[in-house]
N, C-alpha and C positions, 0 to 999 in steps of 0.2 A: 788521343784516344777517348777520353771522357767527353770531348766535344763532339765527336763523331756519334758516339752512342746518344748522347743528348739529342743531336740533330735527327737521329733516326726515330727517336722516340716521339718527337714532335711532328715528324712526317706521318708515323703511323696514326698518332691521335687525330690529326687532321683528316686521314684517310677514313679512320672510323666514324667521324662526325659526318663527312660527306656521305658515306655509306648510309648511315643512319637517316640523314635528312632526304636523301633519294627513295629510301624504302617508305618513309612515312608520307612522302609525296605520292607514291603510287598508291599507298592505302587511301589516302584522303581523295584521290582522283574518283574512287568509286563511292561516290557520296550519297546514292540512293540504291538499296538493294533491289535486286532484280524482281523479286516478288511484288515489292511495293510499287515499283513502275508499272506492273501489270495489275494494279488494284482493281480496275474495272473488270477483270477476270477472276482474281482470287479473293477480292474483298466482298462486302456484303451488299453492294449496289445491284449486282445481277441477281442476287437472292430476293432483295426488296422489290425488284422489277416483277419477279414470278409471284411473290406474296401479293402485290398490288394486283395483279390480274386474276389470279385463281384462289388466293386464300387472304381475302381482305381482313378478317379477323386476326389472322397471325400478323399481318402487317401492323394493325393497331397495337397488338401486344408487344411487339418488338419496339416500337417507337413511341408508344403510349398515345398515339393519336392516329385517326384514320387518314387515308390519302388525301381527300378532299381539304381537310383542315392542313395537313402537310404542304400541300401546293399553294394554298391561300398564303401561309406563312412565308413560303419560299418567294413568292411573287413580292411580298412586302420587303423582305430583308435583302433580296438579291442585289439591288442597286448599291447596298451599304457593304456587303461582304465580298462581292464578286472581285476577282484579281484577273490581270491580264497575262496572257501567255508570254514566254520569252523565247529566246533562240535555244536556251539550254534544255527547257522542258515544258511541258504543259501544266498550266496552274490546276490547283485542285478546285473544282467546281462549287458553286454555292450550294447545290443539292447535296454534294458529299460533306461539305462543312456543316449544313444543317442536319443531316442525318447521324453524323458522328457526334455533334453536340446533343442532340436528343437522346442518342444512345447513352452517352455519358450521364445525362441528367435522369435517365431511367434506371440506371444500373448502379452508378457511383463508381465504377470500376476505375482502375489506374490507367494513365495513358499508356503505359508499358503494356497493359492487357488489352486495351482498345486497338492497339496497332494491328492486332491479328485479324480483327473483324472488319476494320476500317481500310486496311492497308495503307495507313498514313503513320508517318514516323511519329515518336512521343514528343520529339522536339518541336514538330509542327503543330501538334495537337494542343500543346501548352499555350500556343498563340491562338489557334483556331476556336477554341472552345470560349474563352473569356471574350473574344471578339464577337463572336456569334451571340453569346448570352448578351451583351450589350446592345447589340442590333435589335434583338427580339424585344428587350425592354423598351428600346427607344420607339419602335414602332407600334407597341401595344399599349404602353402605359396610359396614354390619354383615354383610350376606349375601354380597356379591359381591367384597368386598376384605378378606379375612380373613387377617390375618398370623400365621403359626404362633408359639405362645407357649410351647409346652411341648416337651420332648424326643420324646414321642410324635407331636406334630403334624409335627415335622421328619422324624421317622423314616417317616412315612407319605408325605411328599413325596418322599424318597429312594426308597422303595419303589415308588411309582408310575412314577417314571423308570426304574428298574431293570426293572420288569415290562413297561412299554409301549414302552420306548426302548432298553433294554439299556445304559443309562448308569449307572455304579456311584456311589454316594455324591454324588448331585446334589442341592443344596438349591434349585435353580431355574434357569431360563434368563433371563439378564439382557441388557438392550440399552438403548440410550440414543437419544433422539430430539431433534434441535436444532429449537426453535420460534423462528421468526424474530420479532424484536422492533425496535422502535425503542429505541435505547439512551437510559438515563437521562441528564439532563445532567450534564456534568463527570465521566463515568464511564471516559472515555479508551478503551483497548482491553480493558477489563475483560470486555466480553461479546462480543469478537470472536472467532470460532471458526476453526478450521483451513479450513473450507469458505468463508472470505472473507464472512461476514456476520455481524450481530449476533444473538445468540440467548440464551435460557435452555434448560436441558437437562431433560427429562422421563426420568427413569430408572425402568424397570419391570422387575419380577421375575414370572415366571409359572411356573406348575407344569406338570406333564406332561399335564394336560388344557387347556391353553392358557388357564387362568383366572389372572387377576391377583391375586396375593397381597400385592404390595408395590409402592408407587411413591414416588418423590422428585422434586418439581419445583420449580424456581426457581433452581437453581445456575448460576452464570456459564457462558456459552457456552465461554469460554476453557479451562475444565478438560475433561480428558478422562473417559471413563466410570469408569475406575480412580480417579482423583483425587476424584471425587464419591463413589464408593461409600466412600470411606474415612471419610466424615463422615455415614453413614447408620446408622440403628437396625440394619439388616440386618448391616452389617459389624461393628457392636459385638457383637451376638449370635454372629456367626461367629468372632470372635477370642477373646471371653471365654468362650464356651460358654454352654449354658443349664442352669440349676440346677433 
């Protein structure tokens, strides 16, 4: 009698496991929500199209750049970030990837929040945004982030500040921006800044024409701008001089 009950219990457990497996399989089969599949209808791309045509200033406010600049950047990075369509679904276009990334950079919103405006899942955004940022840096770094390397280069920077702003012997305008983060495990107060949140610091140097010529990013938020500066290539050149 005991063996029969034990056998029935095993059968019941096996059936429960099987039913649970089938239910989970059914849930996983719906791997993209319907409204996300229709992101070209419900996402921000139709809005951007209308803004581009009728409200260009709002387009610029939304992505922090005008359409012509957006188009130039899109043309440069498309070969790097474009993906092929599959039999299962249509890929997220390079235009959508760039727009989502620029919106993230403009607002700092979470991927969970951005999914409602982009129609792209948070899990996809966590790959798309870093990949697109790397592509932007790759295509622009040699043209738009040129660090002065010679004495003549630095003299030109100083000359521009003198002529345009009447500042003598200026090597650049420097400022830092705290970027909010979730601190790494076991880091203690290492990333805790004077503004009372955890961050890393983006340090940027611009010339007289508002053009970035140097950046340093990733230092702990507890450091001041001056403390971070001491460990940069710019400070090394500043103190040792340029040969």
